[in-house]
All heavy atoms as an XYZ file, in Angstrom:
954
protein
N      50.814    153.807     85.965
C      52.198    154.056     85.676
C      52.488    153.542     84.273
O      52.041    152.467     83.896
C      53.091    153.345     86.685
C      54.546    153.562     86.389
S      55.672    153.038     87.669
C      55.511    151.313     87.593
N      53.228    154.331     83.522
C      53.654    153.949     82.182
C      55.172    153.877     82.179
O      55.847    154.705     82.783
C      53.223    154.992     81.161
C      51.740    155.156     81.015
C      51.448    156.256     80.017
C      49.987    156.565     79.951
N      49.701    157.658     79.034
N      55.722    152.890     81.484
C      57.169    152.804     81.314
C      57.483    152.690     79.838
O      56.695    152.166     79.058
C      57.765    151.577     82.047
O      57.204    150.398     81.485
C      57.489    151.631     83.525
N      58.653    153.185     79.474
C      59.109    153.090     78.093
C      60.613    152.862     78.094
O      61.353    153.582     78.763
C      58.777    154.364     77.330
N      61.061    151.845     77.385
C      62.482    151.556     77.265
C      63.030    152.278     76.043
O      62.371    152.369     75.014
C      62.710    150.053     77.132
N      64.226    152.798     76.180
C      64.853    153.548     75.100
C      66.267    153.032     74.873
O      66.972    152.694     75.826
C      64.949    155.041     75.452
C      63.616    155.718     75.528
C      62.981    155.877     76.748
C      62.990    156.196     74.398
C      61.755    156.499     76.837
C      61.762    156.815     74.466
C      61.137    156.968     75.691
N      66.663    152.984     73.628
C      68.047    152.636     73.308
C      68.965    153.807     73.637
O      70.108    153.623     74.017
C      68.173    152.258     71.840
N      68.435    155.029     73.505
C      69.256    156.193     73.807
C      68.379    157.317     74.359
O      67.394    157.704     73.746
C      69.984    156.696     72.562
C      70.736    157.968     72.808
N      71.882    157.991     73.547
C      70.475    159.249     72.460
C      72.312    159.247     73.627
N      71.463    160.025     72.974
N      68.747    157.776     75.505
C      68.176    158.993     76.075
C      69.339    159.950     76.285
O      70.452    159.519     76.546
C      67.512    158.722     77.434
C      66.184    157.990     77.426
C      65.755    157.680     78.852
C      65.121    158.833     76.764
N      69.098    161.202     76.167
C      70.168    162.181     76.344
C      70.432    162.402     77.840
O      70.282    163.499     78.359
C      69.805    163.501     75.650
C      71.011    164.416     75.506
O      72.146    163.907     75.617
O      70.808    165.617     75.295
N      70.787    161.301     78.514
C      71.074    161.330     79.941
C      71.979    160.142     80.211
O      71.709    159.027     79.752
C      69.769    161.213     80.736
C      69.915    161.591     82.174
C      69.864    162.923     82.580
C      70.105    160.623     83.143
C      70.004    163.272     83.896
C      70.245    160.966     84.474
C      70.188    162.285     84.845
O      70.337    162.622     86.154
N      73.078    160.331     80.947
C      74.041    159.248     81.145
C      73.411    158.008     81.779
O      72.698    158.105     82.769
C      75.078    159.851     82.085
C      74.902    161.316     81.978
C      73.481    161.563     81.613
N      73.657    156.852     81.199
C      73.231    155.547     81.706
C      71.716    155.360     81.784
O      71.233    154.447     82.448
C      73.839    155.269     83.086
C      75.359    155.239     83.044
O      75.902    154.726     82.056
O      75.986    155.729     84.000
N      70.940    156.194     81.142
C      69.491    156.069     81.193
C      69.043    154.862     80.371
O      69.497    154.658     79.257
C      68.829    157.327     80.670
N      68.165    154.053     80.949
C      67.671    152.868     80.260
C      66.170    152.936     80.004
O      65.674    152.352     79.061
C      67.968    151.612     81.089
C      69.438    151.358     81.334
C      70.174    150.877     80.101
N      69.721    149.626     79.581
C      70.101    148.426     79.961
N      70.989    148.299     80.917
N      69.603    147.357     79.402
N      65.447    153.608     80.881
C      64.009    153.713     80.666
C      63.457    154.959     81.350
O      64.069    155.509     82.250
C      63.270    152.460     81.158
C      63.392    152.156     82.615
C      62.616    150.898     82.995
O      61.561    150.615     82.427
N      63.135    150.149     83.944
N      62.309    155.382     80.848
C      61.612    156.538     81.417
C      60.264    156.052     81.951
O      59.669    155.123     81.406
C      61.410    157.607     80.360
N      59.809    156.687     83.031
C      58.551    156.310     83.653
C      57.693    157.544     83.853
O      58.210    158.637     84.065
C      58.791    155.670     85.024
C      59.581    154.381     85.066
C      61.026    154.686     85.370
C      59.010    153.485     86.110
N      56.404    157.334     83.784
C      55.456    158.387     84.123
C      54.521    157.810     85.180
O      53.872    156.785     84.968
C      54.640    158.843     82.921
C      53.622    159.910     83.278
C      52.664    160.214     82.142
O      52.127    159.318     81.520
N      52.468    161.493     81.879
N      54.467    158.461     86.332
C      53.583    158.055     87.412
C      52.505    159.124     87.537
O      52.805    160.311     87.607
C      54.362    157.924     88.744
C      53.427    157.537     89.871
C      55.501    156.927     88.605
N      51.259    158.685     87.536
C      50.132    159.603     87.696
C      49.525    159.339     89.068
O      49.131    158.215     89.379
C      49.075    159.404     86.596
C      47.911    160.359     86.798
C      49.707    159.597     85.226
N      49.497    160.381     89.890
C      48.923    160.275     91.225
C      47.704    161.174     91.296
O      47.730    162.290     90.807
C      49.918    160.745     92.284
C      51.194    159.988     92.313
C      52.086    160.560     93.396
N      53.434    160.082     93.207
C      54.515    160.765     93.491
N      54.407    161.964     93.996
N      55.700    160.256     93.298
N      46.653    160.703     91.923
C      45.488    161.555     92.110
C      44.978    161.376     93.529
O      45.147    160.330     94.135
C      44.415    161.263     91.088
C      43.812    159.881     91.181
C      44.261    158.760     90.573
C      42.673    159.494     91.950
N      43.481    157.696     90.909
C      42.492    158.123     91.759
C      41.797    160.174     92.784
C      41.469    157.411     92.357
C      40.774    159.464     93.388
C      40.628    158.102     93.165
N      44.382    162.433     94.046
C      43.775    162.376     95.373
C      42.611    163.351     95.418
O      42.597    164.361     94.720
C      44.777    162.677     96.484
C      45.261    164.102     96.529
C      46.285    164.284     97.661
N      46.725    165.644     97.679
C      46.365    166.534     98.590
N      45.592    166.170     99.586
N      46.797    167.758     98.534
N      41.642    163.025     96.233
C      40.473    163.869     96.407
C      40.438    164.313     97.866
O      40.476    163.489     98.768
C      39.201    163.128     96.043
C      37.964    163.996     96.107
C      36.735    163.273     95.598
N      36.885    162.761     94.237
C      36.677    163.466     93.138
N      36.336    164.728     93.214
N      36.809    162.919     91.957
N      40.390    165.639     98.080
C      40.309    166.174     99.429
C      38.939    165.852    100.005
O      37.915    166.046     99.351
C      40.540    167.677     99.419
C      41.958    168.047     99.042
C      42.200    169.543     99.087
O      41.431    170.255     99.754
O      43.161    169.983     98.440
N      38.942    165.354    101.238
C      37.688    164.928    101.848
C      36.737    166.093    102.103
O      35.539    165.980    101.893
C      37.972    164.187    103.160
C      38.703    162.865    103.008
C      38.990    162.258    104.381
C      37.900    161.897    102.173
N      37.255    167.215    102.571
C      36.402    168.344    102.910
C      35.781    169.026    101.702
O      34.568    169.191    101.613
N      36.614    169.393    100.753
C      36.122    170.170     99.616
C      35.748    169.313     98.407
O      35.047    169.767     97.517
C      37.184    171.188     99.181
O      38.323    170.506     98.667
N      36.244    168.085     98.366
C      35.983    167.232     97.217
C      36.844    167.562     96.013
O      36.666    167.008     94.941
N      37.799    168.478     96.177
C      38.669    168.906     95.078
C      39.595    167.760     94.666
O      40.213    167.116     95.501
C      39.495    170.108     95.523
C      40.447    170.603     94.470
C      41.275    171.760     94.986
C      42.337    172.157     93.988
N      43.258    173.136     94.531
N      39.659    167.519     93.361
C      40.510    166.476     92.814
C      41.834    167.084     92.361
O      41.847    168.068     91.620
C      39.815    165.792     91.631
C      40.605    164.677     90.946
C      40.798    163.505     91.895
C      39.886    164.232     89.685
N      42.932    166.500     92.797
C      44.266    166.941     92.415
C      44.952    165.808     91.660
O      44.986    164.675     92.144
C      45.109    167.315     93.654
O      44.412    168.291     94.411
C      46.464    167.850     93.251
N      45.466    166.104     90.479
C      46.185    165.117     89.674
C      47.613    165.604     89.495
O      47.847    166.751     89.132
C      45.517    164.910     88.306
C      44.085    164.400     88.489
C      46.338    163.952     87.454
C      43.300    164.327     87.207
N      48.565    164.702     89.745
C      49.986    165.042     89.627
C      50.654    164.012     88.734
O      50.469    162.816     88.914
C      50.626    165.027     91.019
C      52.109    165.281     91.011
C      52.729    165.149     92.388
O      52.250    164.325     93.187
O      53.704    165.858     92.646
N      51.409    164.478     87.755
C      52.178    163.603     86.880
C      53.659    163.798     87.205
O      54.146    164.919     87.215
C      51.939    163.939     85.416
C      50.552    163.637     84.935
C      50.464    163.843     83.429
N      49.159    163.904     82.852
C      48.166    163.049     82.979
N      48.317    162.030     83.733
N      47.020    163.203     82.376
N      54.349    162.687     87.434
C      55.771    162.712     87.753
C      56.492    161.903     86.687
O      56.093    160.785     86.366
C      56.038    162.100     89.146
C      57.512    162.108     89.476
C      55.247    162.838     90.212
N      57.549    162.467     86.119
C      58.348    161.778     85.112
C      59.694    161.414     85.736
O      60.336    162.253     86.369
C      58.540    162.660     83.878
C      57.250    162.920     83.182
N      56.444    163.998     83.476
C      56.596    162.219     82.217
C      55.384    163.967     82.711
N      55.446    162.897     81.943
N      60.099    160.167     85.543
C      61.326    159.647     86.132
C      62.202    159.035     85.048
O      61.701    158.507     84.061
C      60.989    158.573     87.177
C      59.961    158.962     88.234
C      59.390    157.730     88.887
C      60.601    159.860     89.253
N      63.499    159.078     85.265
C      64.461    158.418     84.392
C      65.285    157.501     85.281
O      65.733    157.906     86.353
C      65.377    159.429     83.674
C      64.547    160.326     82.763
C      66.451    158.706     82.881
C      65.348    161.435     82.114
N      65.471    156.251     84.843
C      66.212    155.297     85.653
C      67.251    154.561     84.817
O      67.108    154.435     83.598
C      65.255    154.285     86.329
O      66.011    153.383     87.115
C      64.462    153.514     85.305
N      68.278    154.076     85.494
C      69.297    153.279     84.820
C      68.975    151.790     84.889
O      69.692    150.979     84.321
C      70.671    153.537     85.458
O      70.644    153.163     86.821
N      67.896    151.425     85.564
C      67.503    150.022     85.640
C      66.942    149.562     84.305
O      66.149    150.261     83.685
C      66.449    149.825     86.729
C      66.909    150.086     88.153
C      65.720    150.035     89.090
C      67.958    149.082     88.560
N      67.328    148.377     83.857
C      66.785    147.871     82.596
C      65.333    147.445     82.772
O      64.899    147.140     83.882
C      67.683    146.678     82.287
C      68.188    146.234     83.605
C      68.304    147.474     84.447
N      64.583    147.415     81.681
C      63.198    146.947     81.766
C      63.140    145.521     82.308
O      63.978    144.688     81.981
C      62.707    146.993     80.325
C      63.611    147.961     79.652
C      64.941    147.847     80.345
N      62.176    145.258     83.175
C      62.032    143.921     83.748
C      62.864    143.703     84.991
O      62.771    142.665     85.625
N      63.699    144.669     85.370
C      64.500    144.514     86.582
C      63.590    144.654     87.800
O      62.460    145.093     87.715
C      65.599    145.578     86.626
N      64.104    144.298     88.935
C      63.328    144.406     90.178
C      63.229    145.878     90.558
O      63.953    146.378     91.403
C      63.996    143.606     91.274
N      62.322    146.583     89.908
C      62.221    148.028     90.092
C      61.414    148.411     91.312
O      61.384    149.580     91.673
C      61.591    148.681     88.854
O      60.316    148.091     88.640
C      62.478    148.500     87.643
N      60.752    147.467     91.944
C      59.898    147.826     93.071
C      60.529    147.498     94.404
O      59.843    147.371     95.412
C      58.538    147.148     92.939
C      57.813    147.693     91.762
C      57.555    147.074     90.595
C      57.285    149.019     91.625
N      56.894    147.911     89.741
C      56.724    149.109     90.348
C      57.257    150.136     92.463
C      56.124    150.272     89.897
C      56.658    151.285     92.005
C      56.102    151.348     90.740
N      61.854    147.367     94.454
C      62.537    147.094     95.722
C      62.287    148.164     96.753
O      62.025    147.879     97.927
N      62.353    149.412     96.342
C      62.104    150.512     97.276
C      60.652    150.482     97.722
O      60.354    150.651     98.904
C      62.469    151.863     96.647
C      63.978    151.949     96.449
C      61.988    153.012     97.513
C      64.433    153.170     95.713
N      59.751    150.232     96.797
C      58.327    150.153     97.155
C      58.113    149.079     98.209
O      57.426    149.286     99.201
C      57.488    149.864     95.921
C      56.021    149.640     96.182
C      55.275    150.886     96.617
O      55.700    151.993     96.268
O      54.265    150.746     97.315
N      58.725    147.921     98.013
C      58.528    146.826     98.952
C      59.219    147.088    100.279
O      58.686    146.747    101.330
C      59.032    145.516     98.358
C      58.151    145.051     97.223
O      56.996    145.415     97.154
N      58.713    144.274     96.331
N      60.396    147.671    100.256
C      61.147    147.874    101.489
C      60.674    149.062    102.300
O      60.776    149.060    103.513
C      62.643    148.051    101.176
C      63.366    146.799    100.724
C      64.795    147.127    100.336
C      63.337    145.748    101.808
N      60.157    150.076    101.669
C      59.821    151.294    102.394
C      58.322    151.531    102.459
O      57.731    151.532    103.542
C      60.527    152.488    101.743
C      60.408    153.811    102.470
C      61.008    153.715    103.864
C      61.104    154.893    101.691
N      57.683    151.701    101.324
C      56.265    152.039    101.322
C      55.410    150.905    101.879
O      54.452    151.148    102.607
C      55.798    152.430     99.926
C      56.489    153.648     99.411
N      56.291    154.888     99.966
C      57.395    153.807     98.433
C      57.045    155.764     99.330
N      57.724    155.142     98.396
N      55.777    149.678    101.555
C      55.018    148.546    102.083
C      55.112    148.502    103.608
O      54.107    148.272    104.284
C      55.518    147.237    101.472
C      54.796    146.038    101.968
N      53.528    145.731    101.564
C      55.159    145.086    102.864
C      53.136    144.630    102.178
N      54.107    144.224    102.963
N      56.303    148.743    104.146
C      56.477    148.757    105.599
C      55.674    149.891    106.213
O      55.008    149.718    107.236
C      57.973    148.873    105.972
C      58.149    149.090    107.464
C      58.722    147.642    105.519
N      55.711    151.065    105.572
C      54.937    152.193    106.096
C      53.445    151.887    106.069
O      52.720    152.219    107.003
C      55.227    153.466    105.311
C      56.567    154.055    105.663
C      56.885    155.380    105.045
N      55.906    155.988    104.194
C      56.200    156.799    103.194
N      57.456    157.083    102.911
N      55.254    157.347    102.459
N      52.983    151.241    105.016
C      51.559    150.933    104.903
C      51.132    149.848    105.890
O      50.092    149.962    106.531
C      51.203    150.481    103.483
C      51.248    151.617    102.486
O      51.235    152.781    102.922
O      51.295    151.333    101.280
N      51.904    148.781    106.007
C      51.496    147.644    106.817
C      51.850    147.813    108.296
O      51.032    147.521    109.162
C      52.126    146.354    106.282
C      51.796    146.102    104.828
C      50.348    145.858    104.614
N      50.111    144.453    104.829
C      48.927    143.921    104.956
N      47.863    144.653    104.882
N      48.790    142.640    105.150
N      53.063    148.247    108.596
C      53.501    148.337    109.984
C      52.973    149.586    110.661
O      52.512    149.534    111.804
C      55.042    148.291    110.058
O      55.496    147.100    109.413
C      55.518    148.306    111.491
N      53.073    150.723    109.983
C      52.628    151.985    110.570
C      51.185    152.334    110.200
O      50.679    153.368    110.640
C      53.549    153.130    110.130
C      54.913    153.041    110.739
C      55.998    152.637    109.989
C      55.120    153.382    112.064
C      57.257    152.563    110.537
C      56.376    153.318    112.625
C      57.446    152.903    111.862
N      50.540    151.497    109.349
C      49.154    151.728    108.916
C      48.982    153.153    108.389
O      48.044    153.861    108.734
C      48.190    151.423    110.048
C      48.258    149.954    110.488
C      47.254    149.617    111.547
N      45.899    149.927    111.142
C      45.077    149.097    110.507
N      45.491    147.903    110.190
N      43.857    149.469    110.203
N      49.908    153.553    107.536
C      49.937    154.915    107.030
C      48.672    155.271    106.229
O      48.199    156.410    106.292
C      51.183    155.117    106.168
C      51.417    156.536    105.776
C      52.738    156.715    105.069
O      52.965    156.065    104.032
O      53.546    157.505    105.563
N      48.124    154.310    105.515
C      46.921    154.591    104.731
C      45.721    154.926    105.610
O      44.790    155.594    105.175
C      46.581    153.411    103.825
C      47.577    153.260    102.686
O      48.307    154.225    102.414
O      47.610    152.180    102.076
N      45.725    154.461    106.853
C      44.628    154.725    107.782
C      44.844    155.977    108.610
O      44.017    156.312    109.450
C      44.438    153.535    108.735
C      44.036    152.275    107.989
O      43.448    152.398    106.900
O      44.305    151.180    108.496
N      45.955    156.664    108.395
C      46.285    157.839    109.198
C      45.266    158.951    108.992
O      44.782    159.186    107.883
C      47.678    158.356    108.823
O      47.957    159.549    109.519
N      44.961    159.644    110.062
C      44.029    160.783    110.004
C      44.774    162.106    109.826
O      44.165    163.157    109.788
C      43.194    160.854    111.291
C      42.388    159.600    111.549
C      41.404    159.355    110.445
C      40.580    158.126    110.764
N      40.011    157.501    109.614
N      46.098    162.047    109.729
C      46.912    163.249    109.548
C      46.824    163.665    108.087
O      47.335    162.984    107.202
C      48.382    162.981    109.949
C      49.246    164.189    109.700
C      48.471    162.541    111.392
N      46.148    164.796    107.819
C      45.929    165.222    106.439
C      46.084    166.728    106.252
O      45.731    167.261    105.224
C      44.525    164.827    105.980
C      44.230    163.353    106.101
C      43.053    162.972    105.267
N      42.467    161.687    105.533
C      43.041    160.512    105.404
N      44.283    160.445    105.051
N      42.384    159.405    105.655
N      46.573    167.435    107.247
C      46.581    168.889    107.207
C      47.974    169.428    106.881
O      48.960    168.997    107.478
C      46.129    169.462    108.569
O      44.885    168.869    108.900
C      45.979    170.961    108.502
N      48.037    170.363    105.967
C      49.259    171.113    105.613
C      50.419    170.161    105.336
O      50.304    169.265    104.515
C      49.593    172.125    106.704
N      51.551    170.372    106.009
C      52.756    169.584    105.781
C      52.869    168.376    106.712
O      53.854    167.655    106.657
C      53.998    170.476    105.963
C      54.087    171.601    104.957
C      54.151    171.097    103.527
O      54.843    170.139    103.221
N      53.384    171.722    102.646
N      51.885    168.152    107.561
C      51.964    167.048    108.523
C      52.087    165.668    107.878
O      52.869    164.845    108.360
C      50.788    167.095    109.486
C      50.837    168.231    110.506
C      49.582    168.236    111.348
C      52.058    168.117    111.379
N      51.368    165.353    106.794
C      51.550    164.032    106.191
C      52.985    163.790    105.725
O      53.543    162.715    105.937
C      50.579    164.036    105.009
C      49.546    165.032    105.376
C      50.266    166.087    106.156
N      53.585    164.803    105.109
C      54.972    164.662    104.643
C      55.936    164.535    105.819
O      56.884    163.750    105.785
C      55.350    165.857    103.773
C      56.746    165.737    103.197
C      57.049    166.865    102.271
N      56.212    166.699    101.078
C      56.230    167.522    100.062
N      57.007    168.565    100.064
N      55.455    167.308     99.019
N      55.678    165.294    106.882
C      56.524    165.223    108.071
C      56.437    163.848    108.711
O      57.461    163.255    109.076
C      56.107    166.311    109.085
O      56.216    167.584    108.467
C      56.963    166.258    110.327
N      55.229    163.328    108.856
C      55.064    162.003    109.452
C      55.706    160.921    108.580
O      56.318    159.988    109.097
C      53.577    161.705    109.679
C      52.959    162.527    110.789
S      53.815    162.376    112.367
C      53.604    160.632    112.695
N      55.585    161.031    107.254
C      56.223    160.069    106.361
C      57.740    160.119    106.523
O      58.403    159.080    106.546
C      55.835    160.342    104.914
N      58.292    161.315    106.675
C      59.738    161.455    106.880
C      60.175    160.829    108.198
O      61.216    160.166    108.268
C      60.143    162.932    106.859
O      59.882    163.488    105.596
N      59.389    161.036    109.243
C      59.722    160.432    110.533
C      59.633    158.904    110.471
O      60.494    158.204    111.022
C      58.800    160.971    111.626
C      59.030    162.431    112.007
C      57.943    162.911    112.969
C      60.413    162.628    112.616
N      58.628    158.397    109.782
C      58.523    156.939    109.620
C      59.698    156.404    108.818
O      60.261    155.354    109.143
C      57.204    156.585    108.940
C      55.999    156.848    109.818
C      54.706    156.499    109.085
N      53.559    156.897    109.865
C      52.673    157.812    109.499
N      52.783    158.417    108.330
N      51.659    158.110    110.270
N      60.102    157.118    107.754
C      61.269    156.706    106.970
C      62.526    156.688    107.836
O      63.365    155.793    107.710
C      61.483    157.641    105.789
C      60.438    157.480    104.720
O      59.695    156.509    104.704
N      60.368    158.440    103.821
N      62.659    157.686    108.701
C      63.818    157.756    109.600
C      63.851    156.548    110.523
O      64.897    155.900    110.688
C      63.774    159.048    110.407
C      64.865    159.208    111.477
C      66.228    159.316    110.827
C      64.570    160.420    112.339
N      62.727    156.216    111.109
C      62.654    155.072    112.020
C      62.986    153.777    111.282
O      63.775    152.957    111.765
C      61.260    154.993    112.678
C      61.071    153.683    113.409
C      61.057    156.161    113.616
N      62.420    153.605    110.100
C      62.701    152.401    109.311
C      64.188    152.337    108.966
O      64.831    151.297    109.110
C      61.839    152.371    108.034
C      60.366    152.194    108.408
C      62.291    151.265    107.086
C      59.411    152.463    107.267
N      64.757    153.468    108.540
C      66.180    153.505    108.195
C      67.080    153.194    109.378
O      68.073    152.464    109.234
N      66.762    153.723    110.546
C      67.563    153.447    111.735
C      67.523    151.965    112.097
O      68.557    151.356    112.416
C      67.078    154.290    112.919
C      67.374    155.773    112.841
C      66.699    156.514    113.995
C      68.879    156.029    112.859
N      66.352    151.364    112.030
C      66.256    149.935    112.343
C      66.957    149.087    111.294
O      67.590    148.091    111.628
C      64.794    149.514    112.496
C      64.194    149.942    113.803
N      64.672    149.521    115.021
C      63.156    150.756    114.085
C      63.959    150.050    115.994
N      63.037    150.824    115.446
N      66.874    149.493    110.025
C      67.582    148.736    108.978
C      69.106    148.852    109.161
O      69.820    147.877    108.978
C      67.180    149.235    107.599
C      65.745    148.913    107.261
C      65.619    148.227    105.928
N      64.223    148.143    105.534
C      63.462    147.084    105.759
N      63.960    146.063    106.403
N      62.206    147.067    105.364
N      69.580    150.048    109.523
C      71.019    150.220    109.787
C      71.468    149.354    110.956
O      72.598    148.897    111.004
C      71.346    151.673    110.108
C      71.626    152.517    108.916
C      72.122    153.896    109.327
O      71.731    154.440    110.354
N      72.987    154.457    108.518
N      70.572    149.133    111.894
C      70.880    148.318    113.062
C      70.814    146.831    112.736
O      71.038    145.997    113.602
C      69.910    148.676    114.190
C      70.435    148.289    115.550
O      71.663    148.253    115.736
O      69.596    148.017    116.438
N      70.487    146.494    111.478
C      70.505    145.106    111.037
C      69.171    144.393    111.095
O      69.100    143.192    110.829
N      68.108    145.088    111.420
C      66.787    144.455    111.494
C      66.178    144.351    110.098
O      66.232    145.285    109.316
C      65.846    145.262    112.385
C      66.287    145.320    113.804
N      66.081    144.282    114.689
C      66.941    146.274    114.498
C      66.579    144.607    115.863
N      67.117    145.812    115.770
N      65.595    143.201    109.810
C      64.874    143.027    108.556
C      63.371    143.074    108.787
O      62.622    143.398    107.878
C      65.243    141.701    107.878
O      65.010    140.631    108.796
C      66.710    141.706    107.450
N      62.936    142.741    109.987
C      61.521    142.797    110.339
C      61.298    144.049    111.182
O      61.616    144.079    112.368
C      61.123    141.540    111.109
C      59.644    141.476    111.393
O      58.967    142.495    111.515
N      59.136    140.261    111.504
N      60.773    145.093    110.568
C      60.614    146.385    111.246
C      59.568    146.302    112.350
O      59.728    146.896    113.409
C      60.279    147.500    110.237
C      61.390    147.621    109.197
C      60.051    148.837    110.932
C      62.770    147.907    109.762
N      58.496    145.544    112.140
C      57.469    145.406    113.178
C      58.063    144.782    114.432
O      57.822    145.245    115.557
C      56.292    144.585    112.663
N      58.869    143.736    114.269
C      59.511    143.103    115.422
C      60.509    144.056    116.079
O      60.622    144.100    117.306
C      60.213    141.816    114.984
N      61.223    144.829    115.268
C      62.176    145.797    115.820
C      61.458    146.873    116.632
O      61.936    147.293    117.691
C      62.994    146.435    114.700
N      60.312    147.314    116.161
C      59.533    148.312    116.906
C      59.037    147.741    118.227
O      59.087    148.424    119.263
C      58.349    148.797    116.062
C      58.691    149.671    114.866
C      57.465    149.874    113.992
C      59.262    150.989    115.318
N      58.562    146.493    118.213
C      58.109    145.872    119.464
C      59.266    145.718    120.442
O      59.126    145.980    121.632
C      57.466    144.512    119.177
C      56.111    144.611    118.512
C      55.413    143.261    118.463
N      56.141    142.276    117.672
C      55.988    142.105    116.357
N      55.141    142.883    115.684
N      56.680    141.182    115.729
N      60.428    145.325    119.917
C      61.612    145.158    120.760
C      62.033    146.500    121.373
O      62.332    146.583    122.561
C      62.750    144.566    119.933
C      63.995    144.330    120.709
N      64.122    143.295    121.616
C      65.169    144.989    120.728
C      65.325    143.337    122.149
N      65.986    144.360    121.628
N      62.041    147.559    120.576
C      62.443    148.877    121.058
C      61.422    149.449    122.037
O      61.773    150.205    122.940
C      62.632    149.832    119.889
N      60.151    149.070    121.875
C      59.099    149.611    122.742
C      59.221    149.110    124.174
O      58.730    149.753    125.098
C      57.728    149.251    122.183
N      59.908    148.001    124.379
C      60.048    147.463    125.735
C      60.966    148.314    126.597
O      60.872    148.304    127.806
C      60.578    146.037    125.666
C      59.596    145.084    125.060
C      60.086    143.656    125.140
N      59.280    142.848    124.258
C      59.758    142.207    123.200
N      61.040    142.265    122.901
N      58.964    141.498    122.451
N      61.897    149.036    125.970
C      62.840    149.889    126.706
C      63.069    151.130    125.856
O      63.703    151.064    124.809
C      64.151    149.146    126.945
C      65.201    149.988    127.651
O      64.865    151.105    128.106
O      66.343    149.534    127.756
N      62.548    152.273    126.301
C      62.602    153.486    125.487
C      64.027    153.921    125.161
O      64.256    154.608    124.189
C      61.841    154.634    126.165
C      62.485    155.136    127.428
C      63.436    156.136    127.386
C      62.150    154.598    128.657
C      64.040    156.591    128.530
C      62.745    155.050    129.816
C      63.686    156.046    129.749
O      64.292    156.496    130.890
N      65.027    153.539    125.922
C      66.412    153.935    125.647
C      67.147    152.991    124.724
O      68.231    153.296    124.248
N      66.555    151.834    124.446
C      67.246    150.809    123.659
C      67.658    151.276    122.266
O      68.798    151.067    121.868
C      66.379    149.560    123.564
C      67.113    148.418    122.883
C      66.298    147.143    122.889
N      66.271    146.602    124.230
C      65.172    146.129    124.817
N      64.032    146.128    124.181
N      65.226    145.650    126.031
N      66.813    151.921    121.480
C      67.267    152.313    120.134
C      68.425    153.305    120.179
O      69.343    153.214    119.383
C      66.036    152.964    119.501
C      64.892    152.528    120.318
C      65.416    152.244    121.682
N      68.408    154.234    121.129
C      69.485    155.201    121.237
C      70.772    154.549    121.679
O      71.854    154.856    121.202
C      69.086    156.323    122.200
C      67.864    157.151    121.780
C      67.516    158.137    122.866
C      68.099    157.839    120.484
N      70.670    153.587    122.607
C      71.851    152.889    123.086
C      72.477    152.072    121.965
O      73.696    152.071    121.789
C      71.479    151.978    124.262
O      70.820    152.770    125.254
C      72.699    151.318    124.866
N      71.642    151.379    121.192
C      72.144    150.548    120.106
C      72.854    151.375    119.045
O      73.790    150.905    118.406
C      70.979    149.773    119.475
N      72.436    152.600    118.855
C      73.048    153.475    117.849
C      74.190    154.314    118.416
O      74.785    155.097    117.712
C      71.994    154.388    117.223
C      70.917    153.660    116.440
C      69.810    154.624    116.054
C      71.490    153.002    115.220
N      74.481    154.151    119.698
C      75.571    154.893    120.320
C      75.244    156.370    120.506
O      76.142    157.210    120.500
N      73.968    156.712    120.687
C      73.573    158.109    120.802
C      73.401    158.572    122.240
O      73.018    159.685    122.484
C      72.267    158.352    120.029
C      72.326    158.101    118.534
C      70.963    158.282    117.902
C      73.338    159.027    117.863
N      73.651    157.694    123.201
C      73.550    158.099    124.602
C      74.941    158.192    125.192
O      75.876    157.585    124.710
C      72.691    157.113    125.419
O      73.303    155.811    125.337
C      71.279    157.072    124.902
N      75.038    158.962    126.253
C      76.333    159.198    126.885
C      76.799    158.054    127.675
O      77.828    157.655    127.890
């Protein structure tokens, strides 16, 4: 990842630009895919820019073991990531800070998460 701070970007409140380079190799064919993503943020350089990484991706990696997932076909990885994000968001809205503990608590009674969110009759 590269970052660059600018005094002026032609975008309201922009403070820095980022370039993220992602690469992956398909296991079956060995084909290498490289993707470059350019981002503009209003956060100043040196700010806590990895809050989302720590709150979301870290939880997905550690609690849901997303990196070890065998789901790699078509749109399934994106769908599973969205479902994991939904679960994390619902537990955070319910006031939980420890998602692993919230999942264990909800697993004891399958109706508990729906009841807590007022989604049952």
